[in-house]
C-alpha positions as CSV (number, residue, x, y, z in Angstrom):
1,M,14.2,-9.9,-22.4
2,P,10.6,-10.2,-21.2
3,A,9.7,-12.6,-18.4
4,S,6.6,-14.5,-17.5
5,F,5.1,-13.8,-14.1
6,F,2.5,-15.6,-11.9
7,F,1.1,-13.4,-9.1
8,I,-1.0,-14.6,-6.2
9,D,-3.2,-12.4,-4.1
10,T,-5.6,-13.8,-1.5
11,E,-7.3,-10.6,-0.2
12,R,-11.1,-10.2,-0.4
13,V,-10.9,-6.4,-0.2
14,W,-9.1,-3.6,-2.1
15,R,-6.5,-2.0,0.0
16,G,-3.2,-0.3,-0.6
17,G,-1.5,-3.6,-1.3
18,Q,-4.0,-4.4,-4.1
19,E,-3.5,-0.9,-5.6
20,Q,0.2,-1.4,-5.5
21,L,-0.1,-4.8,-7.2
22,F,-2.4,-3.5,-9.9
23,T,0.0,-0.7,-10.9
24,L,2.8,-3.2,-11.0
25,L,0.9,-5.7,-13.2
26,R,0.0,-2.9,-15.6
27,G,3.6,-1.7,-15.8
28,L,5.0,-5.1,-16.4
29,V,2.5,-5.8,-19.2
30,Q,3.3,-2.4,-20.8
31,R,7.0,-3.4,-20.9
32,G,6.2,-6.6,-22.8
33,N,6.2,-9.2,-19.9
34,R,3.7,-12.0,-19.8
35,V,1.6,-11.9,-16.6
36,H,-1.0,-14.2,-15.0
37,L,-2.9,-13.4,-11.8
38,V,-4.7,-15.6,-9.3
39,C,-6.9,-13.7,-6.9
40,Y,-10.0,-14.1,-4.7
41,P,-13.2,-14.4,-6.8
42,G,-15.6,-11.4,-7.1
43,T,-13.1,-8.8,-5.9
44,L,-12.3,-5.4,-7.4
45,L,-8.8,-6.7,-8.1
46,E,-10.4,-9.4,-10.4
47,E,-12.6,-6.8,-12.0
48,R,-9.9,-4.3,-12.7
49,S,-7.4,-6.8,-13.8
50,H,-9.6,-7.8,-16.7
51,E,-8.8,-4.3,-18.0
52,L,-5.3,-5.5,-18.6
53,D,-3.8,-7.9,-21.1
54,I,-3.2,-10.6,-18.6
55,G,-4.6,-14.0,-17.6
56,V,-6.8,-14.0,-14.6
57,D,-8.0,-17.0,-12.5
58,T,-9.9,-16.9,-9.3
59,M,-9.4,-19.1,-6.2
60,A,-10.7,-18.8,-2.7
61,I,-7.5,-19.8,-0.7
62,R,-8.8,-19.9,2.9
63,S,-5.8,-21.4,4.7
64,E,-2.1,-22.0,4.3
65,L,-2.4,-25.8,4.1
66,D,-5.3,-26.3,1.7
67,P,-4.7,-29.5,-0.4
68,V,-7.4,-28.5,-2.9
69,S,-5.8,-25.1,-3.5
70,L,-2.4,-26.8,-3.7
71,Y,-3.6,-29.1,-6.4
72,R,-5.3,-26.3,-8.4
73,L,-2.3,-24.0,-8.2
74,S,0.2,-26.7,-9.3
75,K,-2.1,-27.7,-12.2
76,L,-2.6,-24.0,-13.2
77,M,1.2,-23.3,-13.0
78,C,1.9,-26.4,-15.2
79,R,-0.5,-24.9,-17.8
80,V,0.7,-21.3,-17.6
81,R,4.4,-22.3,-17.2
82,P,5.6,-19.0,-15.6
83,E,9.3,-18.3,-14.9
84,I,8.6,-16.4,-11.7
85,V,5.9,-16.9,-9.0
86,A,5.2,-13.7,-6.9
87,F,3.2,-13.7,-3.6
88,N,1.5,-10.4,-2.9
89,T,-0.1,-11.7,0.4
90,P,1.3,-14.3,2.8
91,R,-1.5,-16.9,3.0
92,A,-0.6,-18.7,-0.2
93,I,3.2,-18.7,0.3
94,L,3.7,-22.2,1.6
95,M,1.4,-24.0,-0.9
96,G,2.3,-21.7,-3.8
97,N,6.0,-22.4,-3.1
98,L,5.4,-26.1,-3.2
99,A,3.1,-25.9,-6.3
100,S,5.8,-23.9,-8.1
101,R,8.4,-26.6,-7.4
102,L,6.1,-29.3,-8.7
103,A,5.6,-27.1,-11.8
104,G,9.3,-26.5,-12.3
105,V,9.1,-22.7,-11.8
106,R,12.5,-21.1,-11.7
107,A,12.1,-18.3,-9.1
108,R,9.9,-17.3,-6.2
109,I,9.4,-13.7,-4.8
110,I,7.5,-12.4,-1.8
111,F,6.2,-8.8,-1.7
112,R,6.1,-7.7,1.9
113,R,3.9,-4.6,2.2
114,V,3.0,-4.5,5.9
115,N,5.1,-3.5,8.9
116,F,3.9,-6.2,11.3
117,P,6.6,-8.3,12.9
118,L,6.9,-11.9,11.6
119,R,5.5,-14.5,14.0
120,K,8.1,-16.3,16.0
121,N,7.3,-19.9,15.0
122,P,8.8,-22.6,12.8
123,I,6.1,-22.3,10.1
124,T,6.6,-18.6,9.6
125,R,10.4,-19.0,9.5
126,L,10.0,-21.8,6.9
127,K,7.5,-19.8,4.9
128,Y,9.8,-16.8,4.5
129,N,13.1,-18.7,4.0
130,W,12.6,-22.1,2.3
131,G,13.1,-21.7,-1.4
132,I,12.3,-18.0,-1.5
133,D,14.7,-16.2,-3.8
134,R,14.0,-12.6,-2.8
135,I,11.6,-10.7,-0.6
136,V,10.8,-7.2,-1.8
137,A,10.2,-4.8,1.1
138,I,8.5,-1.6,0.2
139,S,10.3,0.4,2.9
140,E,13.5,0.1,5.0
141,S,11.3,-0.2,8.0
142,I,9.8,-3.4,6.6
143,R,13.3,-4.6,5.7
144,R,14.4,-4.2,9.4
145,Q,11.3,-6.1,10.6
146,L,12.1,-9.0,8.2
147,E,15.7,-9.1,9.4
148,S,14.6,-9.1,13.0
149,G,12.2,-12.0,12.2
150,G,15.1,-14.2,10.9
151,V,15.2,-13.4,7.2
152,P,18.8,-13.0,6.0
153,G,19.5,-9.4,4.8
154,A,21.0,-10.6,1.5
155,R,17.6,-12.1,0.6
156,I,15.7,-8.8,1.0
157,R,15.6,-6.0,-1.5
158,T,13.9,-2.6,-0.8
159,I,11.9,-1.3,-3.7
160,Y,9.8,1.7,-2.8
161,E,6.3,2.1,-4.1
162,G,5.7,4.8,-6.6
163,M,3.2,7.2,-8.2
164,D,2.9,8.8,-11.6
165,P,2.7,12.6,-10.7
166,S,1.4,13.4,-14.2
167,R,-1.9,11.8,-13.2
168,F,-2.5,14.7,-10.8
169,P,-3.1,18.2,-12.1
170,K,-1.0,21.0,-10.8
171,R,-2.4,22.5,-7.6
172,E,-2.9,26.2,-7.3
173,F,-2.6,28.1,-4.1
174,R,-5.9,28.7,-2.2
175,D,-6.8,30.1,1.2
176,P,-10.2,28.5,2.1
177,R,-10.6,30.9,5.1
178,K,-10.4,34.0,2.9
179,M,-13.0,32.4,0.6
180,G,-15.3,31.8,3.6
181,E,-14.9,28.0,3.3
182,P,-13.9,25.4,5.9
183,V,-10.4,23.8,5.8
184,V,-10.9,20.3,4.4
185,V,-8.9,17.7,6.3
186,G,-9.1,14.4,4.4
187,T,-7.8,10.9,4.5
188,V,-8.1,7.8,2.2
189,T,-7.6,4.5,3.9
190,Y,-9.1,1.2,4.9
191,L,-11.0,1.7,8.2
192,S,-9.2,-0.8,10.4
193,E,-7.9,-0.4,13.9
194,E,-4.2,0.0,12.9
195,K,-5.1,3.2,10.9
196,G,-5.7,5.1,14.2
197,L,-8.6,7.1,12.9
198,K,-10.2,7.3,16.3
199,Y,-7.4,9.6,17.3
200,L,-8.3,11.8,14.3
201,V,-11.9,12.1,15.7
202,E,-10.5,12.8,19.2
203,A,-8.2,15.5,17.7
204,A,-11.1,17.2,15.9
205,A,-13.0,17.4,19.2
206,R,-10.0,19.3,20.7
207,I,-9.9,22.0,18.0
208,P,-11.7,25.3,18.9
209,Q,-14.6,26.2,16.6
210,V,-14.1,23.0,14.7
211,Q,-17.7,22.9,13.5
212,S,-17.4,26.1,11.6
213,L,-13.8,26.2,10.6
214,Y,-13.1,22.5,9.5
215,R,-14.6,19.7,7.5
216,F,-13.2,16.2,7.9
217,V,-13.6,13.7,5.0
218,I,-12.8,10.0,5.4
219,V,-12.7,8.0,2.2
220,G,-12.8,4.3,2.7
221,D,-14.6,1.5,4.4
222,G,-13.8,-1.3,6.9
223,D,-14.4,-3.0,10.2
224,C,-14.1,0.2,12.2
225,R,-16.5,2.4,10.3
226,G,-19.5,1.8,12.6
227,A,-17.5,2.6,15.7
228,L,-16.0,5.7,14.2
229,E,-19.4,7.0,13.2
230,Q,-20.7,6.4,16.7
231,Q,-17.7,8.2,18.1
232,V,-18.3,11.2,15.8
233,V,-21.9,11.4,17.0
234,R,-21.0,11.0,20.7
235,L,-18.5,13.9,20.5
236,G,-21.0,16.2,18.7
237,L,-19.0,16.3,15.5
238,K,-21.6,14.9,13.1
239,D,-21.9,18.2,11.2
240,C,-18.2,18.4,10.3
241,F,-17.4,14.8,9.4
242,V,-18.2,13.1,6.1
243,F,-17.8,9.3,5.6
244,A,-17.6,8.9,1.9
245,G,-17.3,5.1,2.0
246,F,-15.3,2.9,-0.4
247,Q,-14.5,4.5,-3.8
248,N,-13.1,2.7,-6.8
249,R,-11.0,5.8,-7.7
250,P,-10.3,7.4,-4.3
251,A,-7.6,9.7,-5.7
252,H,-10.5,11.7,-7.3
253,Y,-11.2,13.1,-3.8
254,L,-7.7,14.4,-3.2
255,P,-8.2,17.7,-5.1
256,T,-11.0,18.6,-2.7
257,F,-8.7,18.3,0.3
258,D,-6.5,21.1,1.8
259,L,-4.6,18.8,4.2
260,F,-4.0,15.0,4.2
261,V,-3.9,13.2,7.5
262,L,-3.0,9.6,8.3
263,P,-2.7,8.8,12.0
264,S,-1.7,5.2,11.6
265,L,-0.5,3.0,14.5
266,S,1.3,0.7,12.0
267,E,2.2,1.4,8.4
268,G,4.5,-0.2,5.8
269,L,4.7,2.8,3.6
270,S,1.2,4.0,2.5
271,S,0.1,4.4,-1.1
272,A,-2.4,7.0,0.2
273,I,0.4,9.3,1.4
274,L,2.3,8.8,-1.9
275,A,-0.9,9.8,-3.8
276,A,-1.4,12.9,-1.5
277,M,2.2,13.9,-2.1
278,A,1.8,13.5,-5.9
279,D,-1.3,15.7,-5.6
280,S,0.7,18.4,-3.8
281,L,-1.0,18.0,-0.5
282,P,0.8,18.6,2.8
283,V,0.8,15.5,4.9
284,I,0.3,15.1,8.6
285,A,1.0,11.5,9.7
286,S,2.3,9.3,12.5
287,N,6.0,8.9,13.1
288,I,5.9,5.1,12.7
289,G,6.9,2.4,10.2
290,G,7.8,3.5,6.8
291,I,6.1,6.9,7.0
292,P,9.2,8.9,8.0
293,E,10.8,7.6,4.8
294,L,8.2,9.6,2.9
295,V,7.3,12.6,5.1
296,R,10.1,14.9,5.9
297,P,9.1,17.2,8.8
298,E,8.9,20.9,7.8
299,E,9.7,20.0,4.2
300,N,6.6,18.2,2.9
301,G,4.5,17.7,6.1
302,L,4.5,17.1,9.8
303,L,5.1,13.9,11.8
304,V,3.3,13.4,15.2
305,P,3.6,10.6,17.8
306,P,1.1,7.7,17.2
307,A,-2.0,7.6,19.3
308,D,-1.6,11.3,20.4
309,A,-4.7,13.3,19.7
310,D,-3.3,16.5,21.2
311,S,-0.3,16.5,18.9
312,L,-2.4,15.7,15.9
313,A,-4.9,18.5,16.7
314,A,-2.0,21.0,17.1
315,A,-0.4,19.9,13.8
316,I,-3.7,20.3,11.9
317,Q,-4.2,23.8,13.4
318,Q,-0.6,24.8,12.5
319,L,-1.1,24.1,8.8
320,A,-4.7,25.2,8.6
321,N,-3.7,28.6,10.0
322,D,-0.7,29.0,7.7
323,P,-2.0,28.1,4.2
324,E,1.2,29.5,2.5
325,R,3.4,27.1,4.5
326,A,1.0,24.2,3.8
327,F,1.2,25.0,0.1
328,R,5.0,25.1,0.1
329,M,5.0,21.7,1.8
330,G,2.6,20.3,-0.8
331,Q,4.9,21.5,-3.6
332,H,7.9,19.9,-2.0
333,G,6.0,16.6,-1.7
334,R,5.2,16.6,-5.4
335,H,8.9,17.3,-6.2
336,L,9.9,14.4,-3.9
337,I,7.6,12.0,-5.8
338,A,9.2,13.1,-9.1
339,E,12.7,12.6,-7.7
340,R,12.5,9.4,-5.7
341,F,9.1,7.7,-5.8
342,T,8.0,7.4,-9.4
343,L,5.9,4.5,-10.6
344,E,8.3,4.0,-13.5
345,R,11.3,3.5,-11.1
346,K,9.3,0.9,-9.1
347,I,8.4,-1.1,-12.2
348,L,12.0,-0.9,-13.7
349,E,13.6,-1.9,-10.4
350,T,11.2,-4.8,-9.9
351,E,11.7,-6.1,-13.5
352,E,15.5,-5.7,-13.1
353,L,15.4,-7.8,-9.9
354,C,13.3,-10.5,-11.5
355,L,15.4,-10.7,-14.6
356,S,18.6,-11.0,-12.5
357,L,17.1,-14.1,-10.8
358,L,16.5,-15.7,-14.2
359,E,20.0,-15.1,-15.3
360,R,21.2,-17.7,-12.9
361,P,21.8,-21.2,-14.3
362,A,18.5,-23.2,-14.2
363,P,18.7,-26.2,-11.8
364,L,18.9,-29.6,-13.3
365,S,15.6,-31.5,-13.4
366,P,15.4,-34.8,-11.5
367,A,15.7,-36.6,-14.8
368,H,19.1,-35.0,-15.6
369,A,20.6,-34.8,-12.2
């Protein structure tokens, strides 16, 4: 039986969490569910969501205790009358929770996509426990963080993110060195401090003949872009680094890569790694957060300690110097996506969880209590 959903996302930028939300919205709609979205005005999420058969409203929710937003949310929920309210970002949880109660919504779900520890204060404990029916963690690492932050394990459900491998053409073996071309080391990410990209630049500086043998492509934008560009110039790497900026369809760059690298300092799971695996790319990434749940050393990639430029440089050289090994890893990664991390599985598991919450008896309204 289809359900009616009301999603709230407060981010101003498009990051992995917005990509993950968009694919979920599209999948739920395709399965016949009714979906409404509230998001920040003028964002790519708003623009792309208009491509779907859903209701879209915009709201600039700037704080957790905004009475104007509370009023607008409760009024909107009374009009839309959803069965489930789902929070994709934490800022709106408190007021959205309260608004959903005023509107008589039956269930409330949080999607937790980051691996940061919960703050140790009463407001955070209230936000993640009061009236929340389930928290969907996109990795076991996030589940453990939530439990250590005081959320009962029975209230958490791990549902991994997923990719549709059919979107990515089959990759053929190539040896760029034999073709007289540099090895292309690429990444797709938001350029923030926790992505650890300064260690990628440091690693490049430690690779012999890096200028002639390698090309590094960074797809994305963010607060750290200026500092990274300055670091590249300072280390004399300007000729082998490309900053491609933000791209609406970053996956289009993946076929141009030979290796995918993500040296994060914190990571919930990483949509970019999932996309790289679906595109048959070998992955080199930090051994932190949910990444080891995706990257199996020597099977579909290599794991390195976070903030360790020497280990990162060594791993890049290992795979660049052994393209057959890198190709095999990429093929294993694509098989792993097809076996465990499909988009269809993610959508079905999410829908199943939500429908199970609606199967419970509805609470009596105050008038009938």
